[in-house]
C-alpha positions as CSV (number, residue, x, y, z in Angstrom):
1,M,-25.6,-13.1,-29.4
2,D,-23.2,-11.6,-26.9
3,K,-22.2,-13.6,-23.9
4,L,-22.3,-11.6,-20.7
5,A,-20.3,-12.3,-17.5
6,V,-21.3,-10.6,-14.3
7,I,-18.3,-10.2,-12.0
8,I,-19.0,-10.2,-8.3
9,P,-16.0,-9.7,-5.9
10,C,-16.8,-11.2,-2.5
11,Y,-15.2,-10.8,1.0
12,N,-17.1,-12.3,3.9
13,E,-20.4,-12.1,2.0
14,E,-22.0,-15.2,3.5
15,A,-25.2,-13.3,4.4
16,A,-25.6,-11.7,1.0
17,L,-24.3,-14.3,-1.4
18,K,-27.4,-16.5,-1.9
19,I,-29.6,-13.4,-2.4
20,A,-27.1,-11.9,-4.8
21,S,-27.0,-15.2,-6.8
22,E,-30.7,-15.5,-7.0
23,T,-31.3,-11.8,-7.9
24,L,-28.5,-11.7,-10.6
25,R,-29.6,-15.0,-12.1
26,G,-33.0,-13.5,-12.5
27,V,-31.5,-10.5,-14.3
28,L,-29.7,-12.8,-16.7
29,G,-32.8,-14.8,-17.4
30,D,-34.8,-11.6,-18.1
31,L,-32.1,-10.3,-20.5
32,E,-31.9,-13.6,-22.2
33,G,-35.6,-13.7,-22.6
34,K,-35.6,-10.3,-24.3
35,G,-32.9,-11.6,-26.7
36,K,-30.3,-9.1,-25.5
37,I,-27.6,-11.5,-24.3
38,S,-26.7,-15.1,-25.0
39,S,-28.2,-18.0,-23.0
40,E,-24.6,-19.0,-22.1
41,S,-24.2,-15.8,-20.0
42,F,-23.1,-16.4,-16.4
43,L,-22.2,-15.0,-12.9
44,L,-18.6,-15.2,-11.8
45,F,-18.1,-14.9,-8.0
46,V,-14.5,-14.1,-6.9
47,N,-13.8,-15.1,-3.3
48,D,-11.2,-12.7,-1.9
49,G,-9.8,-14.8,1.0
50,S,-13.1,-14.8,3.0
51,T,-12.9,-16.2,6.5
52,D,-16.6,-17.2,6.6
53,R,-18.6,-19.7,4.4
54,T,-18.5,-17.5,1.3
55,W,-16.6,-20.0,-0.8
56,E,-18.7,-23.0,0.4
57,L,-21.8,-21.1,-0.7
58,I,-20.2,-20.3,-4.1
59,E,-19.5,-24.1,-4.6
60,E,-23.1,-24.9,-3.6
61,E,-24.5,-22.4,-6.1
62,H,-22.1,-23.8,-8.8
63,A,-23.3,-27.3,-8.0
64,L,-27.0,-26.2,-8.4
65,Y,-26.4,-24.0,-11.5
66,P,-23.1,-25.3,-13.1
67,T,-23.4,-23.2,-16.2
68,K,-24.8,-20.1,-14.6
69,V,-22.7,-19.7,-11.4
70,L,-18.9,-19.9,-11.8
71,G,-16.3,-19.1,-9.2
72,V,-12.7,-18.1,-8.6
73,K,-11.1,-18.7,-5.2
74,L,-8.0,-16.5,-4.5
75,A,-5.3,-17.9,-2.2
76,G,-5.6,-15.0,0.2
77,N,-7.2,-11.6,0.8
78,V,-5.7,-9.2,-1.8
79,G,-8.3,-6.5,-1.7
80,H,-11.3,-5.5,-3.7
81,Q,-9.3,-4.0,-6.7
82,F,-7.2,-7.1,-7.3
83,A,-10.2,-9.5,-6.7
84,L,-12.1,-7.6,-9.3
85,T,-9.1,-7.8,-11.6
86,A,-8.9,-11.5,-11.1
87,G,-12.5,-11.8,-12.1
88,L,-12.1,-9.7,-15.2
89,M,-9.0,-11.7,-16.3
90,T,-10.9,-14.9,-15.9
91,A,-14.0,-13.7,-17.7
92,M,-12.0,-12.3,-20.5
93,E,-11.4,-15.8,-21.7
94,L,-15.0,-16.8,-21.5
95,C,-17.3,-13.9,-22.6
96,D,-17.9,-10.9,-24.9
97,V,-18.9,-8.3,-22.3
98,C,-18.6,-8.0,-18.5
99,I,-20.5,-6.1,-15.8
100,S,-18.9,-5.7,-12.4
101,I,-21.1,-5.3,-9.3
102,D,-20.7,-5.8,-5.6
103,A,-22.4,-8.7,-3.8
104,D,-24.3,-6.3,-1.4
105,L,-26.5,-5.3,-4.4
106,Q,-26.5,-1.6,-3.4
107,D,-26.0,-0.9,-7.0
108,D,-29.3,-1.0,-8.9
109,V,-29.4,-4.2,-11.0
110,S,-32.3,-2.8,-13.1
111,V,-30.0,-0.5,-15.0
112,M,-27.9,-3.4,-16.3
113,E,-30.3,-3.7,-19.2
114,E,-29.6,0.0,-20.1
115,M,-25.9,-0.8,-19.9
116,I,-26.3,-3.7,-22.4
117,D,-28.3,-1.4,-24.7
118,K,-25.5,1.1,-24.7
119,F,-23.0,-1.7,-25.4
120,H,-25.1,-2.7,-28.4
121,E,-24.9,1.0,-29.5
122,G,-21.1,0.7,-29.6
123,K,-20.0,1.8,-26.2
124,D,-17.0,-0.1,-24.8
125,I,-17.3,1.1,-21.2
126,V,-20.5,2.1,-19.5
127,Y,-20.2,3.6,-16.0
128,G,-22.9,3.2,-13.3
129,V,-23.1,6.7,-11.7
130,R,-25.1,7.5,-8.6
131,K,-27.7,10.3,-9.0
132,E,-27.2,11.4,-5.4
133,R,-26.0,10.2,-2.0
134,K,-29.1,10.3,0.2
135,T,-28.5,6.8,1.6
136,D,-25.1,7.7,2.8
137,K,-24.4,8.8,6.4
138,F,-23.4,12.5,6.7
139,M,-19.7,11.9,7.3
140,K,-19.4,9.4,4.4
141,R,-21.3,11.7,2.0
142,V,-19.1,14.7,2.9
143,T,-15.8,12.7,2.7
144,A,-16.8,10.9,-0.6
145,Q,-17.7,14.2,-2.3
146,G,-14.6,15.9,-1.0
147,F,-12.5,13.0,-2.3
148,Y,-13.9,13.2,-5.8
149,K,-13.3,17.0,-5.9
150,F,-9.8,16.6,-4.5
151,Q,-9.0,13.9,-7.1
152,K,-10.0,16.4,-9.8
153,L,-7.9,19.1,-8.2
154,M,-4.9,16.7,-8.2
155,G,-5.4,15.9,-11.9
156,V,-6.7,12.4,-11.5
157,K,-9.2,11.5,-14.3
158,A,-12.1,9.8,-12.6
159,I,-15.9,9.6,-13.0
160,Y,-17.7,11.6,-10.3
161,N,-19.9,9.4,-8.0
162,H,-18.8,6.2,-9.8
163,A,-17.4,3.3,-7.9
164,D,-16.9,-0.1,-9.6
165,F,-20.3,-0.8,-11.1
166,R,-19.6,-0.7,-14.8
167,L,-19.8,-2.6,-18.1
168,M,-16.7,-3.4,-20.1
169,S,-16.5,-4.9,-23.6
170,K,-14.1,-7.7,-24.2
171,R,-11.6,-5.4,-26.0
172,A,-11.8,-2.9,-23.1
173,V,-10.9,-5.7,-20.7
174,L,-8.1,-6.8,-23.0
175,Q,-6.7,-3.2,-22.9
176,F,-7.1,-3.1,-19.1
177,S,-5.1,-6.3,-18.8
178,K,-2.1,-4.4,-20.1
179,Y,-2.1,-2.1,-17.1
180,Q,0.2,-4.2,-14.8
181,E,0.8,-1.8,-11.9
182,T,0.9,-3.2,-8.4
183,N,-0.7,0.1,-7.0
184,L,-3.9,-0.5,-8.8
185,Y,-6.8,2.0,-8.8
186,I,-9.3,0.7,-11.4
187,R,-11.5,3.8,-11.3
188,G,-8.5,5.8,-12.5
189,V,-7.4,3.4,-15.1
190,M,-10.7,3.2,-16.9
191,P,-10.7,6.7,-18.3
192,M,-7.1,6.1,-19.6
193,I,-8.3,3.2,-21.9
194,G,-9.8,5.8,-24.1
195,Y,-12.6,3.9,-25.8
196,D,-16.1,5.2,-26.4
197,T,-17.9,5.5,-23.0
198,D,-21.2,6.4,-21.6
199,V,-23.0,6.5,-18.2
200,V,-26.2,5.3,-16.7
201,L,-27.7,7.0,-13.6
202,Y,-29.2,5.1,-10.7
203,D,-30.2,5.4,-7.0
204,R,-28.1,3.4,-4.6
205,K,-29.9,1.1,-2.2
206,E,-29.2,-0.3,1.2
207,R,-27.3,-3.6,1.5
208,V,-29.4,-6.7,1.0
209,A,-27.6,-8.3,3.9
210,G,-24.4,-8.2,6.0
211,T,-22.2,-5.3,6.9
212,S,-20.0,-3.0,4.9
213,K,-16.5,-4.3,4.2
214,Y,-15.2,-0.8,3.4
215,P,-14.6,1.0,6.7
216,L,-13.2,4.6,6.8
217,K,-9.6,3.2,7.1
218,K,-9.9,1.2,3.8
219,M,-11.7,4.2,2.1
220,L,-8.8,6.5,3.0
221,A,-6.2,4.0,1.8
222,L,-8.0,3.6,-1.5
223,A,-8.2,7.4,-1.8
224,L,-4.5,7.7,-1.1
225,D,-3.7,5.0,-3.7
226,G,-6.0,6.7,-6.2
227,I,-4.2,10.1,-5.9
228,S,-0.6,8.9,-5.5
229,S,-0.9,6.4,-8.4
230,F,-2.1,8.9,-10.9
231,S,-0.7,12.3,-10.0
232,V,2.5,13.9,-8.8
233,K,0.7,17.2,-7.9
234,P,1.0,16.5,-4.2
235,I,4.8,16.7,-4.5
236,S,4.4,19.9,-6.5
237,L,2.2,21.4,-3.8
238,V,4.7,20.6,-1.1
239,L,7.4,22.2,-3.3
240,G,5.2,25.3,-3.7
241,A,4.6,25.4,0.0
242,G,8.4,25.2,0.6
243,V,8.9,28.1,-1.8
244,V,6.3,30.2,0.0
245,I,7.9,29.5,3.4
246,V,11.3,30.5,2.1
247,L,9.9,33.8,0.8
248,L,8.2,34.4,4.1
249,S,11.4,33.5,5.9
250,I,13.2,36.2,3.8
251,L,10.6,38.8,4.8
252,A,10.9,37.7,8.4
253,A,14.7,38.1,8.2
254,I,14.4,41.6,6.7
255,Y,12.0,42.5,9.5
256,A,14.4,41.1,12.1
257,F,17.3,43.1,10.8
258,I,15.3,46.3,10.7
259,S,14.1,45.7,14.2
260,Y,17.7,45.0,15.4
261,F,19.2,48.2,13.9
262,T,16.4,50.4,15.1
263,G,16.6,49.0,18.6
264,N,13.0,47.8,18.5
265,V,13.7,44.3,19.7
266,E,11.8,42.5,22.4
267,P,13.0,39.0,23.5
268,G,10.4,36.3,23.3
269,W,10.1,32.6,22.6
270,T,6.5,32.2,21.2
271,S,7.3,33.1,17.6
272,L,10.5,31.0,17.7
273,I,8.7,27.9,19.0
274,L,5.8,28.3,16.5
275,S,8.3,28.7,13.6
276,I,10.2,25.6,14.6
277,W,7.1,23.5,14.9
278,F,5.7,24.8,11.7
279,L,8.8,24.2,9.7
280,G,9.4,20.9,11.4
281,G,5.9,19.8,10.5
282,M,6.4,20.9,6.9
283,Q,9.6,18.9,6.6
284,L,8.0,15.8,8.0
285,L,5.1,16.2,5.7
286,A,7.4,16.6,2.7
287,I,9.6,13.6,3.7
288,G,6.5,11.4,4.3
289,L,5.0,12.4,1.0
290,V,8.1,11.7,-1.0
291,G,8.5,8.4,1.0
292,E,5.0,7.4,-0.1
293,Y,6.0,7.7,-3.8
294,I,9.3,5.9,-3.2
295,G,7.4,3.1,-1.4
296,K,5.1,2.7,-4.5
297,V,8.2,2.5,-6.8
298,Y,9.6,-0.1,-4.4
299,L,6.5,-2.3,-4.7
300,E,6.3,-1.9,-8.5
301,V,9.9,-2.9,-9.2
302,K,9.6,-6.2,-7.4
303,H,7.0,-7.4,-10.0
304,R,5.4,-9.8,-7.5
305,P,2.1,-11.5,-8.6
306,R,-0.9,-9.3,-7.8
307,Y,-2.9,-12.3,-6.7
308,N,-2.7,-16.1,-6.7
309,V,-5.6,-18.3,-7.8
310,E,-6.3,-21.4,-5.7
311,K,-9.3,-22.8,-7.4
312,V,-11.5,-22.1,-10.4
313,L,-15.1,-23.3,-10.9
314,T,-16.0,-23.0,-14.6
315,T,-17.6,-24.9,-17.4
316,E,-14.3,-25.0,-19.2
317,S,-11.1,-26.9,-18.3
318,D,-9.7,-25.5,-15.1
319,E,-6.2,-25.9,-16.5
320,T,-7.0,-23.7,-19.6
321,I,-8.4,-20.9,-17.4
322,K,-5.5,-21.1,-14.9
323,N,-3.0,-20.9,-17.7
324,G,-4.8,-17.7,-19.0
325,L,-4.8,-16.3,-15.5
326,E,-1.0,-16.9,-15.1
327,E,-0.4,-14.9,-18.2
328,N,-2.5,-11.9,-17.1
329,K,-2.2,-11.6,-13.3
330,G,1.1,-9.7,-13.5
C-alpha cells in the first residue's frame, strides 16, 4: 500500500491551521478506509518563518496526532516555493507519493482521491487545474489569465490555471530534487521533468480562515521569476524593438535630408523631445531587463542554501531527516 504525504506550506496561518489539519486528516482517514493509501500516511506542515502562532499550533497537532501530523520549521521566511521544496525534500525520505496543497484549503480536497486513482494508473504527476475563476476578483482574474497567456507567449511551459496543488510520485520528487536553481519556479519545473502526467479539474473555494498571503506585489514577483527563469525571449523582444527603432530612425533621417534639401524645414522641438524620451525609455528598459538576468546569474553562482531547517517533527530520527535535508536543500 502506498504511503501518502500531504505537504502544506504555511506562513502566518494561525487562523486556518487547525481547520486544515482536521479536514486533511479526515481525507486521509477516508482514503485509508477505502484501501487506496497506507495507514502510515501523514500530513507535513512546513512553517515558513511565520510571526504568529503557526508553529506552536503545528507542535500541538503533532502532540495530539504524532503519526499523522508532522512538521518542518524553517529558520526564516524564504517564500512559498522554497517552503514547498523543503516539504518535498523531507517527505521524499518518508513516503511513496506526495500531494501539495495550501493551508487555506481553497483547493478542493475532494479531488485528492481522483489524484490517487490516477497515480495508481501510472501517472507520476497529477495537476490540480481550476475549471474557472468565478471566485476571483475582477483584477486578479484578468491579471492571472493574462499572466498564463504571456508565459506561453514567452515560451514558458506551464499548465494553464494550475498553481501548486499537485500530486507527485516519489521518483518525480527525486527528479525535482536535481533542479538546484536559486531562482525557483516550481510550476515551470514540473513540465520539464517529463514523466507521465494528467490533470484533475476542480472549483476553487473561498479561504477557510485568515487572509491571503499573496498580495499583488508577490504575485508580480512570482510572475517575473517564472518568465525570467525559463525564457530569454524578453531579451530577444528588446533586441527586436531596437532593430525596429533603428530602421525607423533611418527612415526619419532620409525624410530629414529630403526636407532639408527641398527647403521644407520648420523648426520645432516636440518631435525632438518625444524622440529623446522614447529612445531613453527603451534604453533604460533594455538595461533593466539585461540587469534582471545578470542579477539572477549572480544569485545562482553564489550557491547559497535555499533554506535552513531549524526543527523537524517526525516519527523518524530527527538527525536522519536533517541529514537528508542537508543533501537536498542546495
